Biopython code that builds the backbone (N, CA, C, O; Angstrom):
import numpy as np
from Bio.PDB.StructureBuilder import StructureBuilder

atoms = [
    (1, "MET", "N", (0.833, -1.159, 0.000)),
    (1, "MET", "CA", (0.000, 0.000, 0.000)),
    (1, "MET", "C", (0.895, 1.245, 0.000)),
    (1, "MET", "O", (1.797, 1.349, 0.831)),
    (2, "PRO", "N", (0.665, 2.173, -0.902)),
    (2, "PRO", "CA", (1.465, 3.397, -0.933)),
    (2, "PRO", "C", (1.223, 4.240, 0.321)),
    (2, "PRO", "O", (0.098, 4.348, 0.809)),
    (3, "LEU", "N", (2.294, 4.827, 0.825)),
    (3, "LEU", "CA", (2.185, 5.688, 1.998)),
    (3, "LEU", "C", (1.854, 7.113, 1.576)),
    (3, "LEU", "O", (2.286, 7.564, 0.515)),
    (4, "PRO", "N", (1.095, 7.821, 2.398)),
    (4, "PRO", "CA", (0.840, 9.230, 2.077)),
    (4, "PRO", "C", (2.127, 10.036, 2.173)),
    (4, "PRO", "O", (3.023, 9.708, 2.951)),
    (5, "ALA", "N", (2.206, 11.076, 1.388)),
    (5, "ALA", "CA", (3.386, 11.947, 1.415)),
    (5, "ALA", "C", (3.510, 12.613, 2.777)),
    (5, "ALA", "O", (2.513, 12.892, 3.442)),
    (6, "LYS", "N", (4.745, 12.862, 3.179)),
    (6, "LYS", "CA", (5.028, 13.544, 4.445)),
    (6, "LYS", "C", (4.362, 12.849, 5.629)),
    (6, "LYS", "O", (3.625, 13.476, 6.390)),
    (7, "SER", "N", (4.622, 11.567, 5.777)),
    (7, "SER", "CA", (4.078, 10.819, 6.918)),
    (7, "SER", "C", (5.230, 10.179, 7.689)),
    (7, "SER", "O", (5.418, 8.964, 7.625)),
    (8, "PRO", "N", (6.003, 10.991, 8.419)),
    (8, "PRO", "CA", (7.192, 10.470, 9.094)),
    (8, "PRO", "C", (6.889, 9.388, 10.128)),
    (8, "PRO", "O", (7.755, 8.568, 10.432)),
    (9, "GLU", "N", (5.665, 9.376, 10.674)),
    (9, "GLU", "CA", (5.338, 8.342, 11.640)),
    (9, "GLU", "C", (5.190, 6.974, 10.974)),
    (9, "GLU", "O", (5.274, 5.947, 11.647)),
    (10, "LEU", "N", (4.972, 6.953, 9.673)),
    (10, "LEU", "CA", (4.846, 5.696, 8.940)),
    (10, "LEU", "C", (6.094, 5.361, 8.135)),
    (10, "LEU", "O", (6.388, 4.190, 7.896)),
    (11, "ASN", "N", (6.818, 6.374, 7.723)),
    (11, "ASN", "CA", (7.955, 6.176, 6.843)),
    (11, "ASN", "C", (9.213, 6.784, 7.480)),
    (11, "ASN", "O", (9.434, 7.989, 7.369)),
    (12, "PRO", "N", (10.038, 5.966, 8.144)),
    (12, "PRO", "CA", (11.199, 6.494, 8.865)),
    (12, "PRO", "C", (12.199, 7.257, 7.998)),
    (12, "PRO", "O", (12.949, 8.085, 8.514)),
    (13, "VAL", "N", (12.221, 6.994, 6.694)),
    (13, "VAL", "CA", (13.186, 7.706, 5.852)),
    (13, "VAL", "C", (12.892, 9.209, 5.827)),
    (13, "VAL", "O", (13.793, 10.012, 5.582)),
    (14, "GLU", "N", (11.642, 9.590, 6.077)),
    (14, "GLU", "CA", (11.319, 11.024, 6.171)),
    (14, "GLU", "C", (12.120, 11.666, 7.300)),
    (14, "GLU", "O", (12.587, 12.797, 7.167)),
    (15, "ASN", "N", (12.280, 10.943, 8.414)),
    (15, "ASN", "CA", (13.051, 11.467, 9.539)),
    (15, "ASN", "C", (14.539, 11.505, 9.225)),
    (15, "ASN", "O", (15.252, 12.389, 9.701)),
    (16, "ILE", "N", (15.011, 10.560, 8.431)),
    (16, "ILE", "CA", (16.421, 10.566, 8.015)),
    (16, "ILE", "C", (16.702, 11.817, 7.187)),
    (16, "ILE", "O", (17.689, 12.515, 7.420)),
    (17, "TRP", "N", (15.823, 12.097, 6.213)),
    (17, "TRP", "CA", (16.017, 13.291, 5.383)),
    (17, "TRP", "C", (15.970, 14.555, 6.229)),
    (17, "TRP", "O", (16.761, 15.472, 6.012)),
    (18, "GLN", "N", (15.056, 14.615, 7.186)),
    (18, "GLN", "CA", (14.968, 15.775, 8.061)),
    (18, "GLN", "C", (16.258, 15.943, 8.872)),
    (18, "GLN", "O", (16.750, 17.061, 9.025)),
    (19, "PHE", "N", (16.799, 14.853, 9.386)),
    (19, "PHE", "CA", (18.040, 14.902, 10.147)),
    (19, "PHE", "C", (19.187, 15.410, 9.274)),
    (19, "PHE", "O", (19.986, 16.234, 9.717)),
    (20, "ILE", "N", (19.269, 14.925, 8.050)),
    (20, "ILE", "CA", (20.321, 15.379, 7.121)),
    (20, "ILE", "C", (20.172, 16.869, 6.845)),
    (20, "ILE", "O", (21.149, 17.616, 6.899)),
    (21, "ARG", "N", (18.955, 17.299, 6.550)),
    (21, "ARG", "CA", (18.736, 18.728, 6.267)),
    (21, "ARG", "C", (19.107, 19.590, 7.472)),
    (21, "ARG", "O", (19.786, 20.606, 7.325)),
    (22, "GLU", "N", (18.666, 19.189, 8.653)),
    (22, "GLU", "CA", (18.923, 19.996, 9.849)),
    (22, "GLU", "C", (20.402, 20.069, 10.213)),
    (22, "GLU", "O", (20.861, 21.087, 10.732)),
    (23, "ASN", "N", (21.149, 19.002, 9.948)),
    (23, "ASN", "CA", (22.532, 18.947, 10.417)),
    (23, "ASN", "C", (23.579, 19.328, 9.377)),
    (23, "ASN", "O", (24.667, 19.776, 9.738)),
    (24, "TRP", "N", (23.275, 19.160, 8.109)),
    (24, "TRP", "CA", (24.316, 19.419, 7.108)),
    (24, "TRP", "C", (23.878, 20.269, 5.916)),
    (24, "TRP", "O", (24.730, 20.817, 5.217)),
    (25, "LEU", "N", (22.596, 20.391, 5.669)),
    (25, "LEU", "CA", (22.191, 21.069, 4.436)),
    (25, "LEU", "C", (21.407, 22.360, 4.643)),
    (25, "LEU", "O", (21.150, 23.078, 3.676)),
    (26, "SER", "N", (21.024, 22.669, 5.871)),
    (26, "SER", "CA", (20.207, 23.866, 6.072)),
    (26, "SER", "C", (21.067, 25.128, 6.149)),
    (26, "SER", "O", (22.264, 25.075, 6.431)),
    (27, "ASN", "N", (20.426, 26.245, 5.893)),
    (27, "ASN", "CA", (21.058, 27.572, 5.988)),
    (27, "ASN", "C", (22.322, 27.684, 5.146)),
    (27, "ASN", "O", (23.344, 28.196, 5.604)),
    (28, "ARG", "N", (22.244, 27.213, 3.944)),
    (28, "ARG", "CA", (23.380, 27.287, 3.021)),
    (28, "ARG", "C", (22.917, 27.910, 1.705)),
    (28, "ARG", "O", (21.761, 27.789, 1.297)),
    (29, "VAL", "N", (23.848, 28.566, 1.076)),
    (29, "VAL", "CA", (23.619, 29.072, -0.272)),
    (29, "VAL", "C", (24.547, 28.280, -1.179)),
    (29, "VAL", "O", (25.766, 28.313, -1.017)),
    (30, "PHE", "N", (23.972, 27.584, -2.112)),
    (30, "PHE", "CA", (24.761, 26.772, -3.033)),
    (30, "PHE", "C", (25.091, 27.591, -4.273)),
    (30, "PHE", "O", (24.241, 28.292, -4.820)),
    (31, "THR", "N", (26.334, 27.488, -4.698)),
    (31, "THR", "CA", (26.782, 28.305, -5.820)),
    (31, "THR", "C", (26.548, 27.644, -7.169)),
    (31, "THR", "O", (26.530, 28.316, -8.200)),
    (32, "SER", "N", (26.368, 26.333, -7.162)),
    (32, "SER", "CA", (26.174, 25.618, -8.426)),
    (32, "SER", "C", (25.535, 24.261, -8.150)),
    (32, "SER", "O", (25.407, 23.834, -7.003)),
    (33, "TYR", "N", (25.148, 23.613, -9.207)),
    (33, "TYR", "CA", (24.597, 22.260, -9.090)),
    (33, "TYR", "C", (25.648, 21.323, -8.505)),
    (33, "TYR", "O", (25.333, 20.479, -7.667)),
    (34, "ARG", "N", (26.868, 21.468, -8.934)),
    (34, "ARG", "CA", (27.956, 20.640, -8.418)),
    (34, "ARG", "C", (28.151, 20.854, -6.914)),
    (34, "ARG", "O", (28.433, 19.911, -6.175)),
    (35, "ASP", "N", (27.999, 22.086, -6.480)),
    (35, "ASP", "CA", (28.101, 22.399, -5.055)),
    (35, "ASP", "C", (27.002, 21.683, -4.259)),
    (35, "ASP", "O", (27.253, 21.179, -3.165)),
    (36, "ILE", "N", (25.800, 21.642, -4.806)),
    (36, "ILE", "CA", (24.698, 20.914, -4.165)),
    (36, "ILE", "C", (25.049, 19.435, -4.047)),
    (36, "ILE", "O", (24.885, 18.831, -2.987)),
    (37, "LEU", "N", (25.530, 18.864, -5.138)),
    (37, "LEU", "CA", (25.902, 17.442, -5.118)),
    (37, "LEU", "C", (27.009, 17.165, -4.106)),
    (37, "LEU", "O", (26.949, 16.178, -3.373)),
    (38, "ASP", "N", (28.003, 18.021, -4.066)),
    (38, "ASP", "CA", (29.106, 17.831, -3.120)),
    (38, "ASP", "C", (28.614, 17.875, -1.674)),
    (38, "ASP", "O", (29.008, 17.046, -0.854)),
    (39, "HIS", "N", (27.750, 18.846, -1.366)),
    (39, "HIS", "CA", (27.229, 18.952, -0.004)),
    (39, "HIS", "C", (26.335, 17.758, 0.343)),
    (39, "HIS", "O", (26.379, 17.257, 1.467)),
    (40, "CYS", "N", (25.539, 17.308, -0.603)),
    (40, "CYS", "CA", (24.679, 16.148, -0.357)),
    (40, "CYS", "C", (25.510, 14.882, -0.145)),
    (40, "CYS", "O", (25.197, 14.078, 0.733)),
    (41, "CYS", "N", (26.542, 14.704, -0.923)),
    (41, "CYS", "CA", (27.424, 13.541, -0.738)),
    (41, "CYS", "C", (28.132, 13.611, 0.611)),
    (41, "CYS", "O", (28.275, 12.596, 1.294)),
    (42, "TYR", "N", (28.572, 14.797, 0.993)),
    (42, "TYR", "CA", (29.211, 14.963, 2.295)),
    (42, "TYR", "C", (28.223, 14.625, 3.424)),
    (42, "TYR", "O", (28.574, 13.933, 4.380)),
    (43, "ALA", "N", (27.002, 15.118, 3.300)),
    (43, "ALA", "CA", (25.984, 14.861, 4.324)),
    (43, "ALA", "C", (25.688, 13.366, 4.415)),
    (43, "ALA", "O", (25.623, 12.809, 5.511)),
    (44, "TRP", "N", (25.509, 12.722, 3.275)),
    (44, "TRP", "CA", (25.216, 11.286, 3.268)),
    (44, "TRP", "C", (26.371, 10.494, 3.877)),
    (44, "TRP", "O", (26.150, 9.615, 4.710)),
    (45, "ASN", "N", (27.586, 10.798, 3.471)),
    (45, "ASN", "CA", (28.751, 10.078, 4.013)),
    (45, "ASN", "C", (28.922, 10.334, 5.512)),
    (45, "ASN", "O", (29.332, 9.441, 6.254)),
    (46, "SER", "N", (28.612, 11.538, 5.948)),
    (46, "SER", "CA", (28.674, 11.829, 7.382)),
    (46, "SER", "C", (27.640, 11.010, 8.145)),
    (46, "SER", "O", (27.914, 10.518, 9.240)),
    (47, "LEU", "N", (26.465, 10.866, 7.569)),
    (47, "LEU", "CA", (25.427, 10.086, 8.228)),
    (47, "LEU", "C", (25.782, 8.608, 8.290)),
    (47, "LEU", "O", (25.611, 7.982, 9.336)),
    (48, "ILE", "N", (26.269, 8.039, 7.203)),
    (48, "ILE", "CA", (26.559, 6.600, 7.232)),
    (48, "ILE", "C", (27.759, 6.270, 8.106)),
    (48, "ILE", "O", (27.974, 5.108, 8.451)),
    (49, "ASP", "N", (28.544, 7.282, 8.466)),
    (49, "ASP", "CA", (29.619, 7.069, 9.441)),
    (49, "ASP", "C", (29.093, 7.006, 10.869)),
    (49, "ASP", "O", (29.848, 6.729, 11.801)),
    (50, "GLN", "N", (27.797, 7.262, 11.040)),
    (50, "GLN", "CA", (27.168, 7.256, 12.361)),
    (50, "GLN", "C", (25.954, 6.316, 12.353)),
    (50, "GLN", "O", (24.819, 6.785, 12.443)),
    (51, "PRO", "N", (26.171, 5.008, 12.248)),
    (51, "PRO", "CA", (25.035, 4.085, 12.123)),
    (51, "PRO", "C", (24.092, 4.117, 13.324)),
    (51, "PRO", "O", (22.910, 3.803, 13.181)),
    (52, "TRP", "N", (24.589, 4.488, 14.498)),
    (52, "TRP", "CA", (23.719, 4.572, 15.671)),
    (52, "TRP", "C", (22.663, 5.657, 15.495)),
    (52, "TRP", "O", (21.555, 5.528, 16.017)),
    (53, "HIS", "N", (22.988, 6.725, 14.768)),
    (53, "HIS", "CA", (21.982, 7.750, 14.491)),
    (53, "HIS", "C", (20.891, 7.210, 13.583)),
    (53, "HIS", "O", (19.707, 7.463, 13.808)),
    (54, "ILE", "N", (21.281, 6.476, 12.570)),
    (54, "ILE", "CA", (20.296, 5.905, 11.649)),
    (54, "ILE", "C", (19.353, 4.989, 12.420)),
    (54, "ILE", "O", (18.138, 5.034, 12.224)),
    (55, "THR", "N", (19.909, 4.163, 13.291)),
    (55, "THR", "CA", (19.090, 3.250, 14.080)),
    (55, "THR", "C", (18.131, 4.015, 14.979)),
    (55, "THR", "O", (16.942, 3.701, 15.029)),
    (56, "SER", "N", (18.638, 5.010, 15.685)),
    (56, "SER", "CA", (17.777, 5.738, 16.627)),
    (56, "SER", "C", (16.713, 6.566, 15.906)),
    (56, "SER", "O", (15.599, 6.709, 16.409)),
    (57, "ILE", "N", (17.039, 7.105, 14.747)),
    (57, "ILE", "CA", (16.072, 7.904, 13.993)),
    (57, "ILE", "C", (14.973, 7.006, 13.419)),
    (57, "ILE", "O", (13.800, 7.381, 13.414)),
    (58, "GLY", "N", (15.350, 5.840, 12.944)),
    (58, "GLY", "CA", (14.387, 4.962, 12.286)),
    (58, "GLY", "C", (13.601, 4.057, 13.209)),
    (58, "GLY", "O", (12.672, 3.382, 12.766)),
    (59, "LEU", "N", (13.957, 4.028, 14.491)),
    (59, "LEU", "CA", (13.283, 3.144, 15.431)),
    (59, "LEU", "C", (11.849, 3.599, 15.681)),
    (59, "LEU", "O", (11.589, 4.783, 15.893)),
    (60, "ARG", "N", (10.946, 2.665, 15.654)),
    (60, "ARG", "CA", (9.534, 2.941, 15.932)),
    (60, "ARG", "C", (9.095, 2.036, 17.071)),
    (60, "ARG", "O", (8.886, 0.838, 16.876)),
    (61, "ASP", "N", (8.956, 2.611, 18.263)),
    (61, "ASP", "CA", (8.557, 1.825, 19.421)),
    (61, "ASP", "C", (7.208, 1.142, 19.204)),
    (61, "ASP", "O", (7.024, -0.011, 19.594)),
    (62, "TRP", "N", (6.265, 1.854, 18.582)),
    (62, "TRP", "CA", (4.938, 1.291, 18.401)),
    (62, "TRP", "C", (4.964, 0.068, 17.496)),
    (62, "TRP", "O", (4.077, -0.781, 17.587)),
    (63, "ALA", "N", (5.960, -0.038, 16.628)),
    (63, "ALA", "CA", (6.020, -1.178, 15.709)),
    (63, "ALA", "C", (6.505, -2.441, 16.411)),
    (63, "ALA", "O", (6.327, -3.542, 15.890)),
    (64, "HIS", "N", (7.114, -2.299, 17.583)),
    (64, "HIS", "CA", (7.657, -3.444, 18.289)),
    (64, "HIS", "C", (6.799, -3.876, 19.472)),
    (64, "HIS", "O", (7.109, -4.860, 20.143)),
    (65, "ARG", "N", (5.736, -3.151, 19.723)),
    (65, "ARG", "CA", (4.825, -3.528, 20.816)),
    (65, "ARG", "C", (3.928, -4.661, 20.368)),
    (65, "ARG", "O", (3.538, -4.737, 19.203)),
    (66, "SER", "N", (3.606, -5.532, 21.292)),
    (66, "SER", "CA", (2.668, -6.603, 20.923)),
    (66, "SER", "C", (1.456, -6.609, 21.799)),
    (66, "SER", "O", (0.571, -7.446, 21.623)),
]
sb = StructureBuilder()
sb.init_structure("model")
sb.init_model(0)
sb.init_chain("A")
sb.init_seg("    ")
for serial, (resi, resn, name, xyz) in enumerate(atoms, 1):
    if name == "N":
        sb.init_residue(resn, " ", resi, " ")
    sb.init_atom(name, np.array(xyz, "f"), 0.0, 1.0, " ", f" {name:<3s}", serial, name[0])
structure = sb.get_structure()
């Protein structure tokens, strides 16, 4: 079933993108398309160097309750 847009409580990747924007991509002026790509690659690589953040951001307590 397709998820509704902007539903972070259902789709944890929405929270991952928000974390990336808040920590590495916000409040910046990009000078070119290449600059955008470089910053996005830096943000992604910084995030994957911190797997505990990915786990904590994507964890859904309600999904593990029985």
